[in-house]
C-alpha positions as CSV (number, residue, x, y, z in Angstrom):
1,M,0.0,0.0,0.0
2,A,1.3,3.5,-0.9
3,Q,2.2,5.8,1.9
4,L,-0.4,8.4,3.0
5,T,0.2,12.1,2.7
6,Q,-0.1,14.3,5.7
7,M,-3.4,15.5,4.5
8,E,-4.8,12.0,3.9
9,L,-3.5,11.0,7.4
10,Q,-5.2,14.0,9.0
11,D,-8.5,13.2,7.1
12,L,-8.3,9.6,8.2
13,R,-7.8,10.5,11.8
14,H,-10.7,12.9,11.6
15,L,-13.0,10.2,10.1
16,I,-12.0,7.7,12.8
17,S,-12.7,10.3,15.5
18,N,-16.1,11.1,14.1
19,H,-17.1,7.4,13.9
20,Q,-15.9,7.0,17.6
21,M,-18.0,10.0,18.6
22,M,-21.0,8.5,16.8
23,V,-20.5,5.2,18.7
24,S,-20.6,7.0,22.0
25,K,-23.6,9.1,21.1
26,L,-25.7,6.3,19.7
27,N,-24.9,4.1,22.7
28,T,-26.0,6.9,25.0
29,Y,-29.2,7.3,23.0
30,A,-29.9,3.6,23.2
31,Q,-29.4,3.6,26.9
32,Q,-32.0,6.3,27.3
33,C,-34.5,4.9,25.0
34,Q,-37.7,3.2,26.2
35,D,-38.9,1.9,22.8
36,Q,-37.2,-1.4,22.1
37,Q,-37.3,-1.0,18.3
38,V,-35.7,2.5,18.5
39,K,-33.2,1.2,21.0
40,Q,-32.2,-1.6,18.7
41,M,-31.8,0.8,15.8
42,F,-29.4,3.0,17.9
43,Q,-27.5,-0.1,19.0
44,Q,-27.1,-1.3,15.4
45,G,-26.0,2.1,14.3
46,A,-23.4,2.1,17.1
47,Q,-22.1,-1.3,16.0
48,S,-21.9,-0.2,12.4
49,A,-20.0,3.0,13.3
50,Q,-17.6,0.9,15.5
51,S,-17.0,-1.5,12.7
52,N,-16.3,1.3,10.3
53,A,-13.9,3.0,12.7
54,Q,-12.0,-0.3,13.1
55,K,-11.8,-0.7,9.3
56,L,-10.5,2.8,8.9
57,M,-7.8,2.2,11.6
58,T,-6.3,-0.5,9.4
59,F,-5.1,2.2,7.0
60,L,-3.0,3.9,9.7
């Protein structure tokens, strides 16, 4: 794999950070949610964001 430029590295770190923030927020929303279907939707979103963050970290 080719080396990343400084700008690409910065963008990648920003994307990972955003995904990690989404994980945190979606998990918080799920914990506060009373409706089971909505709670499950937030949990699935958090899992997806976590998976994406992990995939992006492989490029570092």
